[in-house]
C-alpha positions as CSV (number, residue, x, y, z in Angstrom):
1,M,0.0,0.0,0.0
2,V,1.3,3.4,-1.0
3,R,1.7,5.8,2.0
4,S,-0.4,8.8,1.1
5,H,1.5,11.2,3.3
6,Y,4.7,10.5,1.3
7,V,2.9,11.0,-2.0
8,S,1.3,14.2,-0.7
9,A,4.7,15.5,0.4
10,A,6.0,14.7,-3.1
11,C,3.0,16.6,-4.6
12,F,3.9,19.6,-2.5
13,V,7.5,19.6,-3.6
14,F,6.7,18.9,-7.2
15,S,4.1,21.7,-7.2
16,G,6.7,24.2,-5.8
17,I,9.3,23.1,-8.3
18,V,7.0,23.3,-11.3
19,D,5.6,26.7,-10.2
20,A,9.1,28.1,-9.8
21,L,10.2,26.8,-13.2
22,L,7.2,27.8,-15.3
23,P,7.4,31.3,-16.8
24,A,4.4,33.6,-16.3
25,G,1.7,33.8,-19.0
26,M,1.6,30.1,-20.0
27,G,-2.2,29.8,-19.9
28,W,-3.7,26.6,-18.7
29,I,-0.2,25.1,-18.0
30,Q,0.2,27.7,-15.2
31,Q,-2.7,25.9,-13.4
32,I,-0.8,22.5,-13.1
33,P,1.0,23.4,-9.9
34,Q,-2.4,24.3,-8.2
35,V,-3.9,21.0,-9.3
36,V,-1.0,19.1,-8.0
37,L,-1.1,21.1,-4.7
38,F,-4.8,20.3,-4.4
39,A,-4.1,16.6,-4.9
40,G,-1.5,16.8,-2.2
41,V,-4.0,18.4,0.2
42,V,-6.6,15.7,-0.6
43,L,-3.9,13.0,0.1
44,I,-3.0,14.6,3.4
45,L,-6.7,14.4,4.4
46,V,-6.8,10.7,3.3
47,A,-3.8,10.1,5.5
48,L,-5.3,11.9,8.4
49,F,-8.6,9.9,8.2
50,S,-6.8,6.6,7.8
51,L,-4.6,7.4,10.9
52,I,-7.8,8.2,12.9
53,G,-9.3,4.8,11.7
54,Y,-6.1,3.0,12.6
55,G,-6.1,4.6,16.1
56,F,-9.7,3.5,16.7
57,K,-8.9,0.0,15.6
58,T,-5.8,-0.2,17.7
59,M,-7.6,1.0,20.8
60,S,-10.3,-1.6,20.3
61,I,-7.7,-4.3,20.1
62,R,-6.0,-3.1,23.2
63,K,-9.3,-3.0,25.1
64,M,-10.0,-6.5,24.0
65,Q,-6.6,-7.7,25.2
66,F,-7.0,-5.9,28.5
67,D,-10.4,-7.4,29.1
68,N,-9.1,-10.9,28.2
69,N,-6.1,-10.6,30.5
70,R,-8.3,-9.2,33.3
71,S,-10.7,-12.1,33.0
72,R,-7.8,-14.6,33.0
73,S,-6.3,-13.2,36.2
74,K,-9.7,-13.3,37.9
75,G,-10.0,-17.0,37.0
76,R,-6.6,-17.8,38.6
77,A,-7.3,-15.8,41.8
78,S,-10.4,-17.8,42.7
């Protein structure tokens, strides 16, 4: 799986380089850096939401492990 935060950082860098190298007055070609920058922002949002989802999943697994270990220790104590 491609890490979207790496791709978004590459989009930001590529956008800056292309914007610096393109001369003014190129018409629609001048909009390419803005499109790449927008794609980078969208990928950052995808990375953020996937990180939030990963966090919820991890916390549910930890809670399940905690509950399982707690029930095992109660069984041994009695």
